[in-house]
C-alpha positions in Angstrom: 42.4 14.0 -41.9 40.3 10.5 -41.5 40.0 10.4 -44.8 43.5 10.0 -45.1 43.6 7.6 -42.6 41.3 5.6 -44.1 43.6 5.5 -47.1 47.1 4.9 -45.3 45.1 2.1 -43.9 44.0 0.9 -46.5 47.0 0.4 -48.2 48.7 -1.0 -44.9 46.5 -4.1 -45.8 46.6 -4.5 -49.3 50.3 -4.0 -49.5 50.5 -7.3 -46.7 47.7 -9.0 -48.7 49.9 -8.0 -51.9 53.5 -9.3 -50.4 51.5 -12.4 -48.7 50.7 -13.6 -52.3 53.8 -13.2 -53.6 55.1 -14.9 -51.2 52.4 -17.8 -51.6 53.4 -17.9 -55.0 57.5 -18.1 -54.6 56.1 -21.1 -52.4 54.1 -22.6 -54.5 56.3 -22.2 -57.6 59.5 -23.8 -55.0 57.1 -26.9 -54.0 56.5 -27.4 -57.5 60.1 -27.1 -58.6 62.5 -29.0 -55.6 60.0 -30.6 -53.7 60.5 -29.0 -50.7 59.6 -25.6 -48.5 61.2 -22.4 -48.8 63.0 -22.5 -45.7 64.8 -25.8 -46.5 65.4 -24.4 -49.7 67.4 -21.8 -48.5 69.4 -23.7 -46.1 70.2 -26.4 -49.1 71.2 -23.6 -51.1 73.8 -21.7 -49.0 75.2 -25.3 -48.3 75.4 -26.0 -51.2 76.8 -22.9 -51.9 79.5 -23.2 -49.2 80.6 -26.5 -50.2 81.9 -24.6 -53.2 79.3 -26.2 -55.4 78.5 -24.5 -59.2 75.4 -23.0 -59.4 73.9 -24.3 -62.3 71.5 -22.2 -65.0 67.9 -23.3 -63.7 68.5 -22.4 -60.6 70.3 -18.6 -61.8 67.0 -18.1 -63.4 65.0 -19.7 -59.7 67.5 -17.3 -58.2 66.9 -14.2 -60.1 63.2 -14.2 -60.6 63.6 -14.6 -55.8 65.1 -11.6 -56.1 63.1 -9.8 -59.0 60.6 -9.7 -56.7 61.6 -7.5 -54.5 61.2 -5.1 -57.1 57.9 -6.2 -57.5 56.8 -6.0 -54.1 57.6 -2.4 -54.2 56.2 -1.7 -57.6 53.0 -3.3 -56.6 52.7 -1.3 -53.0 53.2 1.9 -55.0 50.0 1.0 -57.6 48.3 0.3 -54.2 48.9 3.1 -53.1 47.6 5.0 -56.0 45.0 2.9 -56.2 41.1 3.6 -55.6 39.2 1.6 -52.9 36.3 3.0 -53.4 36.2 1.6 -56.9 37.0 -1.9 -56.2 33.9 -1.9 -54.3 31.5 0.4 -56.5 32.1 -1.3 -59.9 31.1 -4.8 -59.1 28.3 -3.6 -56.9 26.5 -1.0 -60.2 27.3 -4.5 -62.6 25.1 -6.0 -60.6 22.4 -3.7 -59.9 22.2 -2.5 -63.5 22.6 -5.9 -65.0 18.7 -6.0 -65.6 18.0 -2.4 -66.9 20.8 -2.4 -69.6 18.4 -4.5 -72.0 15.7 -2.0 -71.3 15.9 1.1 -73.5 13.4 3.9 -72.4 11.9 5.8 -75.0 12.4 9.9 -74.6 8.6 11.2 -73.9 8.8 14.7 -74.5 5.1 15.9 -72.7 5.1 19.1 -74.2 4.7 17.7 -78.2 1.6 15.5 -76.7 -1.3 16.0 -77.7 -4.7 15.5 -76.4 -7.0 15.4 -79.4 -10.8 16.2 -79.0 -13.9 14.6 -80.2 -14.2 16.2 -83.5 -17.8 16.0 -85.1 -18.5 15.9 -88.7 -18.6 19.9 -89.6 -15.3 20.1 -87.8 -13.5 17.6 -90.1 -14.8 18.9 -93.4 -13.9 22.5 -92.6 -10.0 21.4 -91.0 -10.3 19.7 -94.7 -11.0 22.5 -96.6 -8.3 24.7 -94.9 -6.2 22.0 -96.0 -7.3 22.6 -99.7 -7.0 25.7 -99.4 -3.5 25.9 -98.7 -2.7 23.5 -101.4 -4.7 26.1 -104.1 -2.5 29.2 -102.8 0.3 27.5 -103.3 -1.0 26.2 -107.1 -2.5 30.0 -107.3 1.7 31.2 -108.2 0.6 29.5 -111.4 -2.0 30.4 -111.7 -0.5 34.3 -111.1 1.7 33.4 -114.6 -1.2 32.1 -116.7 -2.9 35.5 -116.0 0.2 37.4 -116.9 1.2 35.5 -120.2 -2.5 36.0 -120.8 -2.1 39.6 -120.3 0.9 40.1 -122.3 -0.4 38.4 -125.1 -3.9 40.7 -125.3 -2.0 44.1 -125.4 0.1 42.8 -128.1 -2.6 42.1 -130.5 
């Protein structure tokens, strides 16, 4: 309930700011093009129309733009209604807080694979080396076994 209320308050405030922004832009455009304020521009346009004068293409395009601002206001309010306001606050803050950490990447460490090596004596090193050599000779034993079979076959043929 409070969350919906907060959302509606945000929509009303954001919509008011959106309409004020568009009104300011229209006012600024009228000041740039016609060198007058919007209220005086409207009075001059109404007087011009009442006198039966012809509206030129430049004026017609500007009036069309002003008329199309109304749907633009409604579209902006619709988009603001579906906008997630907390994202507006959290995205910039996250970028600021995480800006220094993106460059540093910590290596993954698996504690299970860490070995704490003990100090070994010379006898332990020799024994480990002999074990490694025995494993190598065991794989080489397959070729020796083949040679023995060939020799037995040759002896039995004689």
